C-alpha positions in Angstrom: 40.9 -15.6 -2.2 38.4 -13.1 -3.5 35.9 -11.6 -1.1 33.2 -9.0 -1.2 34.4 -6.1 1.0 31.4 -3.8 0.9 28.2 -2.7 -0.9 27.4 1.0 -1.6 24.4 2.6 -3.3 24.3 5.6 -5.6 21.2 7.9 -5.3 20.4 6.5 -1.8 21.5 7.1 1.8 22.6 4.5 4.3 20.2 4.2 7.3 22.3 1.6 9.1 24.7 -1.2 8.2 22.2 -3.1 6.0 19.4 -0.7 5.1 19.6 2.1 2.5 16.9 4.7 1.7 15.9 6.4 -1.6 13.1 8.7 -2.5 10.7 7.6 -5.2 11.6 9.2 -8.6 8.4 9.6 -10.6 8.3 9.9 -14.4 8.2 13.4 -15.8 8.2 16.8 -14.1 8.3 16.8 -10.3 5.5 18.6 -8.4 8.1 19.6 -5.8 11.5 20.0 -7.3 14.3 17.9 -5.8 17.8 19.2 -6.3 19.3 15.7 -5.9 20.2 13.6 -9.0 17.4 11.7 -10.7 17.5 8.2 -12.1 17.9 4.7 -10.8 19.8 3.5 -7.8 23.1 1.7 -8.5 24.4 -0.9 -6.1 28.1 -1.4 -6.3 30.2 -4.2 -4.9 33.9 -3.7 -3.9 36.1 -6.7 -3.7 39.4 -7.7 -2.1 42.3 -8.0 -2.6 42.5 -5.9 -5.8 38.9 -4.7 -6.6 39.5 -5.1 -10.4 37.6 -6.5 -13.4 39.0 -10.0 -12.9 37.5 -10.2 -9.4 34.2 -8.6 -10.4 33.6 -11.2 -13.1 33.3 -13.8 -10.3 30.4 -12.0 -8.5 27.1 -13.8 -8.4 24.2 -11.3 -7.9 20.6 -11.7 -6.6 18.2 -8.8 -6.9 18.3 -5.8 -9.2 19.1 -5.6 -12.9 22.5 -5.9 -14.6 24.4 -2.8 -15.6 26.0 -3.4 -19.1 29.7 -3.4 -18.9 29.7 -3.2 -15.1 29.8 -6.6 -13.5 30.3 -5.2 -10.1 27.0 -3.1 -10.2 23.3 -3.7 -10.2 20.5 -1.2 -11.1 17.3 -0.7 -9.0 14.5 1.5 -10.4 13.1 4.2 -8.1 9.8 4.6 -10.0 7.8 2.4 -7.6 7.5 2.4 -3.8 8.9 -0.8 -2.3 11.8 -2.8 -0.9 14.5 -4.6 -2.8 17.1 -7.0 -1.3 20.4 -7.1 -3.2 23.1 -9.6 -2.5 26.6 -10.1 -4.0 28.6 -13.3 -3.5 31.9 -14.8 -4.4 32.2 -18.3 -3.1 31.5 -18.2 0.6 31.8 -14.4 0.8 28.5 -12.6 0.7 27.3 -9.1 1.4 23.6 -8.0 1.2 21.5 -5.0 1.8 17.9 -3.8 1.8 17.1 -0.8 -0.4 13.9 1.0 0.5 12.2 3.3 -2.0 10.0 5.6 0.1 7.2 8.0 -0.5 4.5 9.5 1.7 0.8 10.0 1.3 0.2 13.6 2.6 -3.3 14.6 3.8 -4.9 17.2 6.0 -7.7 16.5 8.5 -10.1 19.3 8.8 -13.0 17.5 10.5 -13.2 14.8 13.1 -11.1 13.7 16.1 -7.4 14.5 16.6 -5.2 11.5 16.1 -4.0 10.5 19.6 -0.3 10.9 18.8 -0.7 14.3 17.2 0.0 17.3 19.5 -3.2 19.0 20.9 -4.1 22.5 19.8 -4.2 23.5 23.5 -0.4 23.5 23.8 0.8 27.1 24.4 -2.6 28.9 24.0 -4.5 30.7 26.7 -8.0 29.8 25.4 -8.1 26.2 24.0 -10.9 25.1 21.8 -12.5 21.6 21.3 -10.1 18.7 20.8 -11.4 18.2 17.3 -10.5 19.3 13.8 -12.7 22.1 12.4 -13.4 25.8 12.6 -14.4 27.1 16.1 -15.0 30.2 18.1 -12.7 30.7 21.1 -12.3 33.4 23.7 -10.0 36.3 23.0 -8.4 38.9 25.3 -9.5 42.1 23.5 -11.9 40.9 20.8 -14.4 39.0 22.8 -14.4 36.1 20.4 -11.8 34.9 17.8 -12.1 32.2 15.1 -9.7 29.3 14.9 -9.2 26.7 12.2 -7.9 23.5 13.8 -6.2 20.9 11.5 -3.8 18.0 11.6 -1.5 17.3 8.6 -0.8 13.6 8.3 2.1 12.0 6.4 1.7 8.3 5.9 5.0 6.6 5.1 5.2 3.9 2.4 6.1 1.1 2.0 4.9 -0.3 5.3 7.7 -0.8 7.8 10.0 1.9 6.4 9.4 4.2 9.4 10.3 1.4 11.8 13.7 1.0 10.1 14.3 4.8 10.0 13.3 5.2 13.7 15.4 2.3 14.9 18.5 4.0 13.4 17.5 7.4 15.0 17.0 9.0 11.6 13.4 10.0 12.2 14.7 13.4 13.4 15.5 14.1 9.7 11.8 14.3 8.8 10.2 17.8 8.5 6.6 18.4 7.6 6.9 21.7 5.6 4.1 24.3 5.4 3.7 27.4 3.3 0.9 29.9 3.0 -0.5 32.6 0.9 -2.7 34.9 3.0 -4.6 38.2 2.7 -5.5 39.8 6.0 -7.6 42.9 6.6 -8.0 45.0 9.8 -10.6 47.7 10.1 -11.2 47.6 6.4 -7.6 48.0 5.3 -4.9 45.5 4.2 -3.0 44.2 7.2 0.5 43.6 5.9 3.0 41.6 7.8 5.7 39.0 7.1 3.2 36.3 6.3 0.5 38.2 4.4 0.2 39.4 0.8 3.1 37.1 -0.3 3.3 34.0 -2.5 3.9 30.7 -0.6 5.7 32.0 2.4 7.3 29.6 4.9 5.0 28.7 7.8 6.8 25.6 9.1 6.7 25.1 12.9 8.8 22.1 14.1 7.6 22.4 17.7 4.1 21.3 16.7 5.3 18.3 14.7 5.4 14.7 16.0 8.2 12.5 14.5 8.5 9.7 17.1 5.4 8.2 15.5 7.4 7.4 12.4 7.9 3.9 13.8 4.2 3.4 13.0 4.6 4.9 9.5 2.8 8.2 10.4 3.9 11.7 11.2 1.8 14.7 12.3 1.7 18.4 12.2 -0.8 20.5 14.3 -1.9 24.0 13.2 -4.6 26.4 14.2 -4.6 29.8 12.4 -6.8 32.5 13.7 -7.8 36.2 13.1 -5.5 39.2 13.4 -6.2 41.5 16.3 -8.5 44.4 15.5 -10.8 46.9 17.2 -13.7 47.0 14.7 -13.4 44.4 11.9 -10.9 41.6 11.2 -10.6 39.3 8.2 -8.2 36.5 7.2 -8.1 34.4 4.1 -5.4 31.7 3.8 -4.3 29.0 1.5 -1.8 26.5 2.8 0.2 23.7 1.2 2.1 21.0 3.1 4.6 18.3 2.2 7.1 16.0 3.8 10.8 16.1 3.6 13.5 13.7 4.8 17.0 15.0 5.1 16.0 18.0 3.0 14.5 16.0 0.2 10.8 16.1 -0.7 9.1 12.7 -0.3 5.5 13.6 -0.9 3.3 15.7 -3.1 1.5 18.8 -1.8 -1.6 18.6 0.4 -3.7 21.9 0.2 -6.0 23.4 2.8 -7.6 26.7 3.6 -8.8 28.8 6.5 -11.0 31.9 6.3 -12.7 34.0 9.0 -14.3 37.3 9.7 -15.1 39.3 12.8 -17.1 42.4 13.6 -18.3 44.2 16.7 -16.9 41.5 19.1 -18.5 38.7 17.1 -17.3 36.1 14.7 -19.3 36.3 11.5 -17.5 33.7 9.4 -15.3 30.6 10.3 -14.4 28.0 7.7 -11.6 25.5 7.3 -11.4 22.8 4.7 -9.3 20.9 2.1 -8.3 22.5 -1.1 -7.9 26.2 -1.9 -10.0 29.3 -2.0 -9.9 32.6 -4.0 -8.2 35.2 -1.9 -10.2 38.5 -2.0 -8.3 41.6 -3.2 -10.2 43.9 -0.9 -11.8 43.8 2.5 -15.4 42.5 2.9 -16.0 45.2 5.6 -15.3 48.7 4.5 -13.3 51.2 6.5 -15.2 52.8 9.4 
């Protein structure tokens, strides 16, 4: 008697015994290059006892599209976000799975309240600011005042319910909200060069400020609060950031851009600004050398 022994999916990963996950594969060039193969997912049925063409010809499929010349396979497009249920049957023997095609809507909150599940900016800092997104003045040890740009990056998972499936299988730990920056810093009128300044899209990811457990509710969060470099007379910082979501090392969103800029002179903050989008980074200091 012929039976269906298992179903597997190419271009997707198993989440648990019945759920598989693929990233949306959009038409044309990818904004964030993905090294994984592109193209449709292919569901393949293996049969017993011989797993040959004679047995495959008896398979009755539901879901997906036929693959010419491959009666034991079905094709599922990854161009659209959604869920497909695929079943293969021979007589009373049936195997089925759910194939989730996931993507995330990435955004950055620069105004308004902190989402309750996102980490607060007060974690690990001696001088916390307000519990709100925005640009604020805070106390500083040697500078009197410092400027801080408080943001929350939010990744909203689609389709609805995919985060619950991922979390139930313990695979939410594979999420990572990536962050890169391009920054120009100036101290006392001169360029302040360090590992995260005067480079092009340098890594600024900080896992300890991310919240992944909220994936069960289809949202993930990253908290950030850049500030001014330490100085004695003048300090300036100009930053562009871009953030995106990855799962198991694969991008599953487009970029979300935000910026932070601030200036300080004579123990006072003279500029503080955080917002969505990008700014032109100045090639020289606003304040001249003393």
